[in-house]
MDTraj code that builds the backbone (N, CA, C; nanometers):
import mdtraj as md
import numpy as np

residues = "MET ALA THR THR CYS LEU LEU LEU ALA GLY CYS LEU GLY THR VAL VAL GLY SER ALA VAL ASP VAL THR LEU GLU VAL ALA LYS VAL PRO PHE LYS VAL ALA GLY ALA ALA ILE ASP VAL ALA SER GLY ASP ASP ASP ASP ASP LYS ALA ASN ASN GLU ASP LYS ASP ASP".split()
xyz = np.array([
    [-6.8424, -1.8990, -2.4671],
    [-6.7381, -1.8147, -2.4889],
    [-6.6464, -1.8106, -2.3594],
    [-6.6968, -1.7852, -2.2605],
    [-6.6088, -1.7997, -2.1328],
    [-6.5032, -1.9429, -2.1268],
    [-6.5377, -2.0263, -2.1754],
    [-6.4503, -2.1415, -2.1916],
    [-6.3404, -2.0925, -2.2910],
    [-6.3667, -2.0260, -2.3782],
    [-6.2822, -2.0066, -2.5008],
    [-6.1772, -1.8993, -2.4648],
    [-6.2412, -1.8207, -2.3688],
    [-6.1171, -1.7030, -2.3146],
    [-6.0243, -1.7935, -2.2089],
    [-6.1095, -1.8654, -2.1453],
    [-5.9902, -1.9413, -2.0471],
    [-5.8871, -2.0288, -2.1452],
    [-5.9427, -2.0954, -2.2288],
    [-5.8313, -2.1694, -2.3150],
    [-5.7450, -2.0993, -2.3807],
    [-5.7786, -2.0038, -2.4278],
    [-5.6740, -1.8880, -2.5268],
    [-5.5836, -1.8261, -2.3889],
    [-5.6597, -1.8047, -2.2907],
    [-5.5225, -1.7210, -2.2014],
    [-5.4377, -1.8237, -2.1141],
    [-5.4566, -1.9695, -2.1330],
    [-5.3656, -2.0813, -2.1015],
    [-5.2686, -2.0597, -2.2388],
    [-5.3273, -2.0555, -2.3304],
    [-5.2299, -2.0744, -2.4752],
    [-5.1301, -1.9493, -2.4674],
    [-5.1906, -1.8337, -2.4495],
    [-5.1252, -1.7139, -2.4226],
    [-5.0069, -1.7176, -2.3144],
    [-5.0499, -1.7631, -2.2142],
    [-4.9521, -1.7907, -2.0821],
    [-4.8170, -1.8843, -2.1807],
    [-4.8406, -1.9872, -2.1970],
    [-4.7733, -2.0668, -2.2688],
    [-4.6565, -2.0205, -2.3589],
    [-4.7197, -1.9561, -2.4520],
    [-4.6504, -1.8806, -2.5386],
    [-4.5468, -1.7869, -2.5069],
    [-4.5865, -1.7030, -2.3838],
    [-4.5280, -1.5890, -2.3428],
    [-4.4115, -1.6530, -2.2589],
    [-4.4270, -1.7628, -2.1945],
    [-4.3278, -1.8434, -2.1178],
    [-4.2282, -1.8755, -2.1937],
    [-4.2832, -1.9367, -2.2901],
    [-4.1609, -2.0204, -2.4142],
    [-4.0970, -1.9220, -2.4551],
    [-4.1548, -1.7941, -2.4881],
    [-4.0739, -1.6748, -2.5565],
    [-3.9899, -1.6041, -2.4837],
    [-4.0189, -1.6164, -2.3286],
    [-3.9209, -1.5861, -2.2341],
    [-3.7893, -1.6529, -2.1991],
    [-3.8143, -1.8128, -2.1991],
    [-3.7260, -1.8782, -2.1860],
    [-3.6197, -1.8915, -2.3094],
    [-3.6757, -1.8597, -2.4144],
    [-3.5807, -1.8881, -2.5086],
    [-3.5185, -1.7835, -2.5540],
    [-3.5341, -1.6339, -2.5094],
    [-3.5074, -1.4940, -2.4868],
    [-3.3565, -1.5030, -2.3687],
    [-3.4237, -1.5856, -2.2765],
    [-3.3035, -1.6124, -2.1666],
    [-3.2037, -1.6790, -2.2183],
    [-3.2134, -1.8040, -2.3191],
    [-3.1057, -1.8786, -2.3516],
    [-3.0168, -1.8220, -2.4250],
    [-3.0998, -1.7496, -2.5426],
    [-3.0016, -1.6536, -2.6173],
    [-2.9430, -1.5638, -2.5545],
    [-2.9696, -1.4745, -2.4540],
    [-2.8998, -1.3845, -2.3861],
    [-2.7472, -1.4424, -2.3125],
    [-2.7860, -1.5813, -2.2871],
    [-2.6700, -1.6428, -2.2179],
    [-2.5798, -1.6822, -2.3081],
    [-2.5852, -1.6838, -2.4505],
    [-2.5061, -1.7563, -2.5348],
    [-2.3507, -1.6715, -2.5462],
    [-2.3752, -1.5289, -2.5463],
    [-2.2537, -1.4309, -2.5589],
    [-2.1613, -1.4661, -2.4580],
    [-2.2120, -1.4875, -2.3254],
    [-2.1398, -1.5209, -2.2196],
    [-2.0681, -1.6255, -2.2124],
    [-2.1256, -1.7512, -2.2618],
    [-2.0972, -1.8767, -2.2685],
    [-1.9470, -1.8618, -2.3627],
    [-1.9801, -1.8316, -2.4745],
    [-1.8620, -1.7814, -2.5827],
    [-1.7668, -1.7311, -2.5378],
    [-1.7797, -1.6027, -2.4693],
    [-1.6707, -1.5382, -2.4117],
    [-1.6009, -1.6173, -2.2914],
    [-1.6595, -1.6955, -2.2378],
    [-1.5907, -1.7430, -2.1197],
    [-1.4968, -1.8562, -2.1937],
    [-1.5744, -1.9257, -2.2617],
    [-1.4820, -2.0570, -2.3383],
    [-1.3716, -1.9608, -2.4116],
    [-1.3828, -1.8516, -2.4710],
    [-1.2500, -1.8019, -2.5423],
    [-1.1692, -1.7361, -2.4475],
    [-1.2185, -1.7181, -2.3253],
    [-1.1137, -1.6484, -2.2233],
    [-1.0199, -1.7754, -2.1531],
    [-1.0989, -1.8940, -2.1346],
    [-1.0336, -1.9919, -2.0935],
    [-0.9254, -2.0849, -2.2010],
    [-0.9596, -2.0456, -2.2986],
    [-0.9086, -2.1073, -2.4233],
    [-0.7437, -1.9883, -2.4295],
    [-0.7545, -1.8885, -2.4104],
    [-0.6629, -1.8000, -2.4426],
    [-0.5805, -1.7911, -2.3302],
    [-0.6458, -1.8151, -2.1580],
    [-0.5224, -1.7973, -2.0543],
    [-0.4872, -1.9156, -2.0231],
    [-0.5095, -2.0206, -2.1150],
    [-0.4351, -2.1871, -2.1189],
    [-0.4597, -2.2052, -1.9627],
    [-0.3950, -2.3496, -1.9266],
    [-0.4031, -2.4370, -1.8006],
    [-0.3137, -2.3719, -1.6838],
    [-0.3420, -2.2462, -1.6549],
    [-0.2362, -2.2065, -1.5529],
    [-0.2499, -2.2900, -1.4197],
    [-0.3398, -2.3159, -1.3881],
    [-0.3995, -2.4163, -1.2409],
    [-0.2823, -2.5599, -1.2614],
    [-0.3161, -2.6089, -1.3965],
    [-0.2413, -2.7281, -1.3851],
    [-0.1039, -2.7165, -1.4060],
    [-0.0458, -2.5885, -1.4601],
    [0.0906, -2.5833, -1.4674],
    [0.1391, -2.5234, -1.3412],
    [0.0945, -2.4702, -1.2461],
    [0.1119, -2.4139, -1.1170],
    [0.1104, -2.5517, -1.0344],
    [0.0327, -2.6362, -1.0503],
    [0.0348, -2.7863, -0.9647],
    [0.1664, -2.8584, -1.0116],
    [0.1730, -2.8361, -1.1297],
    [0.3069, -2.9560, -1.1678],
    [0.4529, -2.8833, -1.1163],
    [0.4375, -2.7406, -1.1169],
    [0.5612, -2.6621, -1.0749],
    [0.5997, -2.6949, -0.9076],
    [0.4854, -2.6822, -0.8430],
    [0.4902, -2.7534, -0.6799],
    [0.5207, -2.8669, -0.6802],
    [0.5166, -2.9834, -0.7579],
    [0.5410, -3.1249, -0.7343],
    [0.6710, -3.1317, -0.7328],
    [0.7210, -3.0677, -0.8583],
    [0.8496, -3.0833, -0.9055],
    [0.9695, -3.0093, -0.7655],
    [0.9073, -2.9163, -0.7134],
    [0.9876, -2.8559, -0.6006],
    [1.0117, -2.9690, -0.4898],
    [0.9296, -3.0534, -0.4582],
    [0.9481, -3.1351, -0.3697],
    [1.0596, -3.2341, -0.3533],
])
top = md.Topology()
chain = top.add_chain()
for i, resn in enumerate(residues, 1):
    res = top.add_residue(resn, chain, resSeq=i)
    for name in ("N", "CA", "C"):
        top.add_atom(name, md.element.get_by_symbol(name[0]), res)
traj = md.Trajectory(xyz[None], top)
C-alpha cells in the first residue's frame, strides 16, 4: 500500500509539472505573436538608418 502511494505521488507530480509547463508555453504565445506583428508593422528601421549613414560618407 505504501509503495502504491509513493508511485502515485510521483506520477501526480509528473502530471502537475507537465501541466504547468504547457500552461506557461500557452501563455507565452500571445506575446510572441504580438512581438512578430509589431516587428512586421514597424519595418526594418535599423537597416534603413545604417544605409543612410553609409551614403552620407
